[in-house]
N, C-alpha and C positions, 0 to 999 in steps of 0.2 A: 463421445462426440469429439471429432477432430476439428480443432480451431486453429486458424493461422495465428502467428505470433503477434501480429498487430491487433487481432481481435482479442487475444488474451490480455494484452496491455490495455486495450480499451475497456474491457470488462473490469480489470483490476482498478484502473483509474476511476471508472464509474462507481465501483464499489466504495472506493475511498471518498469520492465526492458525496455519495449518498450517506455514508457514515458520518462525514463531516457535517453535512446539512442536518442529519438526524440529531447529532449531538448538539449542534447549534440550536435546533428547534426545541429539543428537550431543555436546554439551558434557558432559552427564552420563555418556554412554557413555565419553567420553575420561577423565573423572574416575574412573569405575569401573574402567576398564582400568588407569589409572595407579595407583590404589589397590591393585588386585589385584596388579599387577606389584611394587609396593613391598612389600606384605604377603608376596607369594610369595618375593621375594628375601630379605626379612628372615627368614621362616620357614625357607626353605631354608638360608640362612646359619647360623641358629641350630641347625637340625638337623644340618647338616654339622659345625659346631664341636663340638656335643655328641657326635656319633658319633666324630669324630676324637679328642676328648678321652678317650672311653671306650676306643678302640683304643690310644691312646698310654699311658693308665694301665695297661691290661692288659699290654701289652708291656713297659712300664717296670718293672712289678713282677717279671716274669720275668727281665729283664736284671739287676735288683738281686740276685735270688737267685743268678744265675750269677756276677756280680761278687763276691758274698760268698764263693763257692767259690774264686775266684782268690785272694782275700785269705787264705783258710784254707790254700790250697796254698802260697802264698808264705811264710806264717808257719811251716807245718810243714816245708817244704823240698820242692822238686820231686823230689828224688832219694829221698825216703822212700816208704813204702807208702801209696798214696793211695786204696786201695780203700774204706777206711772213709769217707773224705770224700765220694767220689762216690756212696756208697750212702745218704746222708742222706735221710730221709723227705721233706723239703721238695723235694729234687731229683727223687726218684723220682716223687712225685705231680705234679710240674710238667712234666718233660721225658720224652720217650720214651726217649732215651738221654742219659747224661751221661758225658763223657770228658775226659781230660787227656793231652796229648802234650808231652813235654819236648824240650829242644834236642838231646838225645842219641838221640831216636827212640823212647823208651820210651812206650808207649800203655796207658792204664788206662781201662776202660770198665765201666759198670754200666747195665743188666743186661749180664752177661758174654756176649759172642757171639764165636764163633771168627772171627777175621779172616783174610783170605787171607795165604798165606806171603809174607814180604818186605814186609808192609804197613808203610809208613813214614809216620807222621802229618805229618811235616814237608813232605811232598810234596802234601798234600791242599790244596785251594783254601781251606778255612776257616782252616787254619793259616797259610798264606802271606799271605792277605789281612789277617789280624789282625796279623801281624808287620809287614807293609808299612804298615798304618794306624797301628800303635802304640797302638790303643785298641779298645774293644768295637765289634764290627761285627754287622750283621744281614744274613744272606745273602738272596738272592732266593728266593722260594718255589719248591719243586720237589716232585714226586711221590715219596713215600717207597716203599721196597720193601715195606713192610707196608701200603701203601695210604694215601690221603689226602694233603692238602697239608701240607708241613712247611717250616719255616724253621730255620736254624741260628743260634744266638746264640753268638758266640765272643768271649772276652776274654783279653788277654795276662796271663801271670803274670810279675811283675817282682820281681827280687831285686837289691837295691842299685842300682835304676834300670836294670837290664838285663833284657831279655826272656829268661826261662829256660824258658818253656813257654807253652802256650795251653790254656785250658779251654773246652769247648764243650758245648752242649746242643741236641738236636733237639726243636723245639717244634711240636706239632701245632696246626693252625689251626682245628680243629673248633669250639673255643670262640669263636674270633674270627669264624668263619662265623655262629655263632648270634647273636653280638652284632650283626653287620651285618645279618643277615636279619631281626632283630627290629624294625628300623626300617621302618615302613610309611608314615609321613608322612601320617597321617589317611586312608589308603586311596587317596591320590593317586599314590603311586609307591613306589619301593624304593631302597635304598642298595647300593653295591658298592664294592669296594676295587680300586684301580688303581695301578700303579707309575708312576714318572716317565716311563718310555719308552712308556707307553700300554698295557702288558699288564694285562689284567684278572686280579686275584688271587682275589677272592671276589665271587660274584654269585648271586642266587636262581635265575637262569637258568643251569643247569649247562652248556649249550652254549656260553656265553660265556667260561667259566673258561679261563684261560691263552691266550686269544685277544687280539689287539691291537685297540684302538679303531678303527683304520683298516679292519680286516676286518669288524668289527661294523657300523660306519657308513661304508660305502664312499663315496668322493666327497664327504664332508662334513668339511671341515677343522675340527679341534677344538683348543682350547687349554685347558690344565688350570688354570682360574682360576674364581673364584666367580661370574662373570657368567653369567646364564641365556642359553642359546643353544638355538635350535630345531633339532631333528633329526628324521629319519624312520626308524622302526624297524618293519619288517614292515608298511608302509603306514599306520602310526599316528604321529601327530604327538606328539613328546615334547620336554620341556625338560630340559637337562642343566646341572649345576653341580658344580664340584669344589672341595673344601676340603683344603688340605694338612695332613698329620699331622706336627706338629713334635715335636722332642725325641727322635727316634729316631736312633740312631747309624748312619751310612752308609746309611740307607734313605730313599729319596724316594718316599713313598707318599701317596696322595690318597684321600679319601672322595668317591665320586661319588654324586649323587642324580639319579635318572631320574623325571621327573614326567609324568603323563598330561596333555597340554595341554587336552584337552576337559573333563576333570574339574576341572582347575584353574580354567578360565574358565567353568565351568557357571553360577556366579552372574551373570556378565555376560550369558550367553544368557537366563537367567531375567529379568534386568532389562530386556533388550531386548524380550522378549515382553510383559512387564508394561507397559513404557513405550509400546509400540505400541497395546495395548488402551486405556491411559489417554489417549493422544493421540486415538484415534478417538472415545472417549466425550466427551472435552473438546471436540473439534471439533463433534460433533453437538449438544451442549448449547449451545455458544457460537453456533453457526449458528442454532439455534432462537431464542435470546434476541436475537440481532442481527436476525433476521427480524421479530420482534415490535417491536423498538425502531425499526427502519427504517420499518416500516409506520406506526407512530405519528408519527414525525418527518416522513414524506412526506405525511401527510394534507393539510396546507395546499396542497402542490403538486398533489396529486390533485384537490382541489376547484377549484383554478385551471385545471387542464387540462379538467375537465368544463365550467367556465364558458366557456372559449374554444371548446370543441367546440359548446356550445349556441349561441354567437354565430355561429360559422362555418357551422353547419348550420341547417336549419329556417328560422324566421322572422327570426333575427338580431336579437334584442332588445338594442338598444344602451343601453337604460336600466338594464340589470342591472349591479350592482357587487358586487365581492368584499368579504366581511367581513374586516377587518384586525384581527388580534390579535397583540400582542407587538411587539417591535422587532428581530426577527431578519431574516436575509436573505430568508426567504419573505415576511415582512411588507413589506419594501422592494419585492420583486418584485410583490406584490399591489397596492401603491400605484402603482407604475409602470404596471401593467396597467390600473388604474382611470383613470389620467391619459390613457393611450393611447385607451381606449374613449371617454372624454369628448371628446378632440380629434376623434376620428373621427365621433362623434355630432354635434359642432358642424359639422364639414365637410359631413356628409351633410345636415344641416338647411339650411346655406347653399345647397348644390346643389339641394335640394328647392325652396327659395324662388325661386332663379334659374330653375328649370324652370317653376314656376308663372308667373313673369313672362314667360318666353318663350312659354308657352302663351297668355297673354292677348294679347301683342303679335301672335302668329301669328293669333289669332282676329280681331283688329282688321285685320290685313293681308288676311285672307280676306274680311271684310266690305267693306273698301275696294275690293278686287278685284271683288267682286260688284257694288258700286255703279258701278265703272268699266265693267264689262261692260254694265250696263243703259244707262249714258250712251252707250257705243259703239253699242248697238242703236238708241237714239233718233236719234243722229247719222246712223247709216246710213239710217234711214227718211227723215230730212230730206234727206239727200243724194240719195236716190232721188227725192224730190219735186222737188228742184231740177233733177235730170236730166230728169224728165218735163216740167217747165216749159220747160226749154231745148229739148227736142224739139218741144214745142208752138210755141215761138217760131220754131224753124227752119221748121216747117210753115207757120206764119203768114207768115214772110218769103218763102217760096217762093210762097205764095198771093198775096202783095203783088206779087212780081215778075211772076207770071203775070197778075195783074190789071193791072199797069202796061203789060205787053205788049198785053194786050187793050185797054187804054186808048189806047195809041198806034195800035193798029190800028183800034180802034173809037172814035176821037176824037169821033165823033158821039154816041157813047153815054156819053162821060165825064161829061158834065154831068149826065146823068140818074143816073149811078151814083156821082157824086162824093160825094154825101151818104152813100151806102152805104160808100164807101171811107173817108170821114172817121170813120164809126162804127167801122169795123174798126181804123183807126189808133188811135183812142182806146182801144179794147179792148187793142190791142197794147201801148200805152204803160202802160196800167194793169197788164197782165200783167208787163211788164218791171219796173215799180215794185214789184209784189208779189214778183217773183223776187229783186230786189235786197235787199228787206227780209229775205226768208228767208235769203239768203246771208249778210247781216250778222248775223242771229241765229245762223246756224250757226257763223260765225267766233267769235262771243262764247262760244257753248257749248264750241267746241273749245278756246278759250283757257282757259276754266274747267276743262275736262278736263285740259289740260296742267298747270295749277296743282295740280290734285288729284294728278296723277301725281308732281309734285315733292314734295308732302307725303308721298305713299306712299314715295318714295325716302328721305326723311328718316327715316320710321318704319323702313324696312328697314335704314338705317345704325344706328339704335338697336338693332334686333334683332341685327345682326351684332356690335355691341359686347357686348351681353349674352351672345351665344353664345360669343364669345371669352373673356369673364369666366367663363362656366360651364365652358368647356374647361380654363381654368387651375385653377379650383376642383376639377374632377374629377382633373386631373393631380396636384394636391397631395394629394387623398384617396388616389390610387393610390400615391403615394410613402409616405405614412403607413402604408398597408396593407402595402407591401413591407417596411417596417421591422419590422412586427409579425410577419413570417414566416408560419408556417402558420396562426396565429390570424387574420391579416388577409386571408386568401384571399377570404372572403365580401365584405369591403369593397372589395377590388380589383375583383371582378366588378361590383359596383354602380357604382363609380367609372368603370369602363370603359364601361358602358352609358350613363351620363350624358354621358361625353365623346363617345360615338358620336352621341347625340341632339343635342348641341350642334353637332357637325360637320354632321349632316344639316340642322339648322336654318340654319346659315350657308350651306350649299350651296343650299338652297331659296331663301333670301333673295337670294343672288347671281343665281339664275335669274329670280326675279321682277323684280329690278332690271334685268336685261337686257331682259326683256319690256317693262317700263315704259319703258325707254330707246327701244326700238323703237317703242312706241306714241307717245311724245312726238315722235319724228322724223316718223312718219306724220302726226300732227296738225299739226305745223308745215308740212309740205308741203301738206296739205289747206287750211290757212288761207291760205297763199301763193297757191295756185291760185284759191281763191274770191275773194281780193282782186283778182287779175288779171282774173278774169271780171267782177267788179263794175265795175272801171275801164273795161274794154272795153265 
């Protein structure tokens, strides 16, 4: 895909902007997630502490009521009638059953319920655990016969430092269930009560009650601490945190908070959506502004490109110059371009001048060649005349021989014809003199022609030197055009044409020089032959 330079800059800038916004968004996303985690951990911790305090306060109040009963029993005496003590309104309104068992096996309970025959309180777990602990205990929750979850609070009755009995009360957890179920945590989740061994005691989800965490969250190891951990429940991602309930005797209970992760991190999802829209809008606006700014900044370069295109194409006006404004990189580039065009213009001007000189010298060579041809024609005509005279001389000589023969045969007629022979001889001598003069003139003209050809050779040497100079100038112009790259392509074509013209001129001069050399050689042979004929 061919893109303009400003489009490449725009794409690169847009990429940088997108990357910057993406990094900024990721950083903000990290900050938002960290803030939400911190706020969530703080809120969950506070809610857990508050709920744990509420449960602890509620149970502590009931424990105090029962411990007050043990003090009253110890004060009144464990062997006395205790029915009045266990029937106090504060106990009746607090516990489902209140009872006392002494070390002799006597058992007093209100409301009064018939117990099985042989019932011995000393054998019951609540009695034995209290005696073993030597202090108030809280039993694990269990389902009462009357229905509902119940815990037993038991406290030892001590007389003179010795345990003489145990007072206990069965406490319904309905109120505790209401306290825990009232925790909604802003609609994000719910609270539940769990024992130290992972058994769920109270939960809004009735199916989870009295189940272990391992059964509710199979394959997901959990530790009972305040750290938020991610679990899956029925295909839903949830966050769990546990806060211990302190101050309870012999009870290791925890308040658990289960948070819907999607709801907890909903602000983060909203932030991501808003950030994405903001990034798209910002990138579009910045891209538009960058496009306008780049177009304005690239205007000098665009003008320079148009100028180069005008020079490279069409007429190639080398007198055109760029207008330089400012002192930035574009101004420096424009100045360098003007200097380059100036140098190329000067080189082309030198090449043009040299071409004109070559043309003038070529014209002179042509004129000299035409003159030489005319001289050669005249010399040829004269040579033909000499040949005709020589033929006439040969015929005359034959005639003389024939006449001499006739003279020897006709001696008698020699006298009569001597005068005629003398006339013929005089004519012959005159013809020979004329022929000798013509041969001498021909030799002189041939020598002049030889000198002219020497002058033509010198002129051809000058033409060869000029063509070599022109070739060098064209080569320099081609080098300058190559340095200019795409913009100097037109100059390179012109320089190449000039170099070809110079080469053809040099080649033609060499051919003419060879022809003139051959002509000089022929002329010298002709002069030599004519001189020999003249001597003979």
